[in-house]
Backbone as CSV, one residue per row, in Angstrom:
resi,resn,N_x,N_y,N_z,CA_x,CA_y,CA_z,C_x,C_y,C_z
1,MET,33.483,12.307,-4.325,33.799,13.175,-3.360,32.749,14.429,-3.625
2,ARG,31.867,14.388,-2.684,30.977,15.423,-2.950,31.494,16.772,-1.974
3,ARG,31.116,18.115,-2.543,31.565,19.286,-2.242,30.574,19.598,-1.620
4,GLU,30.462,20.227,-0.132,29.625,20.779,0.354,29.357,22.284,-0.346
5,PRO,27.701,22.401,-0.419,27.544,24.042,-1.176,27.899,25.154,-0.321
6,ARG,28.418,26.077,-0.998,28.868,27.269,-0.583,27.789,27.795,0.185
7,PRO,27.985,28.877,1.948,26.840,29.482,1.936,26.254,30.573,1.132
8,LEU,25.322,30.774,1.419,24.725,32.340,0.829,25.586,33.227,1.228
9,THR,25.754,34.241,0.306,26.512,35.717,0.465,25.440,36.380,1.625
10,ALA,25.690,37.599,2.072,24.961,38.231,2.794,23.806,38.814,1.751
11,ARG,24.492,39.118,0.878,23.486,39.813,-0.548,22.758,38.993,-0.818
12,GLN,23.004,37.660,-1.028,21.828,36.627,-1.220,20.943,36.686,-0.235
13,GLU,21.482,36.590,0.995,20.237,36.652,2.351,19.454,37.506,2.016
14,ALA,19.937,38.913,1.743,19.224,40.192,1.917,18.275,40.170,0.866
15,VAL,18.543,39.431,-0.584,17.803,39.468,-1.651,16.312,38.304,-1.389
16,LEU,16.833,37.180,-0.738,15.971,36.277,-0.211,14.883,36.817,0.931
17,ALA,15.674,37.814,1.543,14.638,38.223,2.833,13.670,39.431,2.093
18,VAL,14.022,39.947,0.829,13.122,40.976,0.408,12.002,40.287,-0.542
19,ILE,12.370,39.211,-1.099,11.866,38.472,-1.846,10.432,37.712,-0.900
20,ARG,11.018,37.153,0.265,10.157,36.563,1.440,9.001,37.749,1.648
21,SER,9.389,38.703,1.994,8.823,39.709,2.764,7.434,40.210,1.792
22,SER,7.979,40.322,0.619,7.211,40.790,-0.353,6.317,39.861,-0.835
23,LEU,6.581,38.436,-0.897,5.306,37.420,-0.794,4.400,37.426,0.336
24,ALA,4.920,37.725,1.450,4.017,37.979,2.547,3.081,39.140,2.640
25,GLU,3.627,40.046,2.355,2.639,41.580,2.245,1.918,41.589,1.160
26,ARG,2.280,41.330,-0.232,1.498,41.579,-1.401,1.161,40.011,-1.909
27,GLY,1.880,39.123,-1.674,1.355,37.714,-2.383,1.601,37.692,-3.888
28,HIS,2.832,38.553,-4.076,3.848,38.395,-5.437,5.181,38.928,-5.007
29,GLY,5.964,38.359,-5.940,7.497,38.938,-5.851,7.722,40.125,-6.213
30,PRO,8.681,40.887,-5.467,9.024,42.218,-5.899,9.648,42.179,-7.179
31,THR,9.625,43.469,-7.834,10.197,43.799,-9.063,12.062,43.968,-9.009
32,VAL,12.767,43.868,-9.943,14.171,43.946,-9.928,14.677,45.354,-9.257
33,ARG,13.949,46.369,-9.743,14.001,47.482,-9.076,14.060,47.721,-7.647
34,GLU,12.749,47.069,-7.380,12.567,47.111,-5.909,13.459,46.389,-4.992
35,ILE,14.059,45.313,-5.616,14.874,44.622,-4.673,16.295,45.682,-4.725
36,GLY,16.633,45.852,-5.868,17.492,46.869,-5.855,17.758,48.011,-4.817
37,ALA,16.745,48.403,-4.638,16.420,49.761,-3.909,16.094,49.265,-2.256
38,ARG,16.188,48.041,-2.018,15.967,47.865,-0.635,17.199,46.891,-0.487
39,VAL,18.285,46.427,-1.271,19.444,45.896,-0.516,20.478,46.452,-1.112
40,GLY,20.335,47.785,-1.749,21.262,48.841,-2.001,22.326,48.206,-3.458
41,LEU,21.624,47.810,-4.154,22.218,47.509,-5.577,21.621,48.858,-6.930
42,SER,22.208,49.366,-7.367,21.602,50.481,-8.166,21.430,49.824,-9.531
43,SER,22.044,48.786,-9.945,22.326,48.213,-11.278,21.179,47.274,-11.305
44,THR,20.074,47.080,-12.555,19.244,45.898,-12.354,19.844,44.862,-13.006
45,SER,21.235,45.053,-13.636,21.919,43.870,-13.955,22.383,42.795,-12.867
46,SER,22.660,43.673,-11.682,23.341,43.141,-10.631,22.386,42.424,-9.678
47,VAL,21.066,42.810,-9.629,20.136,42.478,-8.811,19.970,40.999,-9.973
48,ALA,19.404,41.228,-11.215,19.530,40.145,-12.076,20.553,38.504,-11.777
49,HIS,21.534,38.990,-11.633,22.655,38.194,-11.459,22.580,37.464,-10.122
50,GLN,22.263,38.130,-9.091,22.050,37.375,-7.922,20.675,36.595,-7.774
51,LEU,19.866,37.201,-8.431,18.557,36.273,-8.683,19.000,34.998,-9.654
52,GLY,19.675,35.295,-10.555,19.974,34.106,-11.436,20.623,32.941,-10.398
53,ARG,21.702,33.426,-9.499,22.437,32.586,-8.623,21.578,31.844,-7.750
54,LEU,20.482,32.592,-7.173,19.678,32.096,-6.468,18.696,30.750,-6.930
55,GLU,18.376,31.573,-8.170,17.492,30.285,-8.997,18.390,28.961,-9.421
56,ALA,19.821,29.101,-9.709,20.570,27.962,-10.212,20.753,27.296,-8.889
57,ARG,20.804,27.886,-7.683,21.007,27.012,-6.506,19.704,26.173,-6.015
58,GLY,18.494,26.718,-6.849,17.165,26.111,-6.405,16.453,26.323,-5.233
59,LEU,16.993,27.646,-4.936,16.275,28.348,-3.817,14.909,29.152,-4.424
60,ILE,14.822,29.569,-5.600,13.461,30.408,-6.072,13.337,29.864,-7.299
61,VAL,12.186,30.178,-8.125,11.822,29.799,-9.271,10.890,30.755,-9.759
62,ARG,10.936,30.818,-11.112,10.189,31.663,-11.699,8.600,31.020,-12.222
63,THR,7.434,31.458,-12.013,6.455,30.806,-12.600,5.628,31.569,-14.121
64,GLY,6.692,32.632,-14.270,6.343,33.272,-15.414,7.639,34.083,-15.898
65,ARG,7.645,34.829,-16.903,8.831,35.181,-17.493,9.629,36.156,-16.745
66,ASP,8.871,36.940,-16.056,9.620,38.220,-15.022,10.129,37.627,-13.808
67,TRP,11.239,38.215,-13.178,11.625,38.091,-11.819,10.421,38.272,-10.761
68,SER,9.604,39.317,-11.005,8.484,39.499,-10.030,7.287,38.379,-9.858
69,THR,7.523,36.929,-10.658,6.860,35.856,-10.531,7.688,35.006,-9.906
70,CYS,8.808,35.353,-9.112,9.428,34.178,-8.354,8.733,33.986,-7.120
71,VAL,8.956,32.671,-6.714,8.646,32.295,-5.682,9.610,31.498,-4.960
72,LEU,9.701,31.049,-3.654,10.858,30.556,-2.624,10.140,29.207,-2.920
73,VAL,11.096,28.193,-2.904,11.304,26.928,-3.108,11.488,26.178,-1.761
74,GLU,10.488,25.400,-1.617,10.503,24.708,-0.231,11.438,24.010,-0.113
75,GLU,12.202,24.037,1.390,13.242,23.166,1.554,13.141,21.566,1.656
76,PRO,13.841,21.156,0.489,13.689,19.450,0.295,13.770,18.751,1.689
77,PRO,13.267,17.743,2.114,13.338,17.137,3.189,14.736,16.456,3.277
78,ALA,15.322,16.284,4.514,16.625,15.857,4.457,16.747,14.452,4.567
79,ARG,17.981,14.044,3.428,18.110,12.609,3.255,18.851,11.977,4.159
80,ARG,18.426,10.595,4.663,19.320,9.843,5.656,20.176,9.354,4.706
81,PRO,21.698,9.294,5.031,22.736,8.556,4.306,22.433,7.087,4.346
82,GLY,22.659,6.558,2.983,22.509,5.243,2.724,21.340,4.572,2.213
83,LEU,20.373,5.547,2.401,18.839,5.275,1.591,19.039,5.793,0.103
84,ARG,18.448,4.811,-0.314,17.827,5.660,-1.947,16.295,5.400,-2.194
85,SER,15.759,6.408,-2.928,14.611,6.297,-3.220,14.491,5.786,-4.827
86,ARG,13.201,4.896,-4.655,13.069,4.415,-6.191,11.802,5.286,-6.627
87,GLY,11.497,6.429,-6.108,10.318,7.210,-6.554,9.242,7.046,-5.909
88,PRO,7.986,7.468,-6.545,6.744,7.137,-5.754,6.479,5.519,-6.105
89,GLY,6.110,5.111,-4.848,5.917,3.399,-4.714,6.843,2.670,-4.678
90,GLY,8.201,3.377,-4.424,9.245,2.198,-4.075,9.544,1.270,-5.314
91,GLY,8.903,1.494,-6.742,9.246,0.669,-7.629,8.181,-0.191,-7.747
92,ALA,7.192,-0.209,-6.703,5.924,-0.874,-6.713,4.800,-0.450,-7.839
93,ASP,3.976,-1.281,-8.451,2.725,-0.463,-9.069,1.565,-0.332,-7.991
94,ARG,0.484,0.312,-8.267,-0.406,0.688,-7.401,-0.830,-0.296,-6.449
95,TYR,-0.782,-1.611,-7.148,-1.425,-2.681,-5.975,-0.128,-3.328,-5.348
96,GLY,0.972,-2.773,-5.430,1.886,-3.379,-4.371,2.651,-4.393,-4.999
97,ARG,2.639,-4.694,-6.344,3.355,-5.508,-7.010,4.712,-5.084,-7.719
98,ARG,5.722,-5.902,-7.546,6.936,-5.250,-8.334,7.073,-5.674,-9.540
99,PRO,7.629,-5.064,-10.988,7.570,-5.441,-11.907,8.788,-6.593,-11.842
100,THR,8.378,-7.573,-13.162,9.286,-8.578,-13.302,10.358,-8.256,-14.173
101,PRO,11.568,-8.371,-14.353,12.831,-8.157,-15.038,12.213,-8.796,-16.490
């Protein structure tokens, strides 16, 4: 039985909005202190916790060590139920041949 993922909290939505706007305006992510100032968190630890939760959910990813290097992860395409992917090529080699067992 699969559990549906919990919806984002209002604070997580606000943090994502700050990251999204910073990437659009400046081309890089905001610092932890900038995020805290814009969403009303005075503790950098609280901001880091929110960023960690977003990273664990796969919504953001860091390209470096600092949180200011985070980028948004694009939404994966919706999967149709009952279909399984075998990866690139569907199990065939680049000539369309399937491997023999």
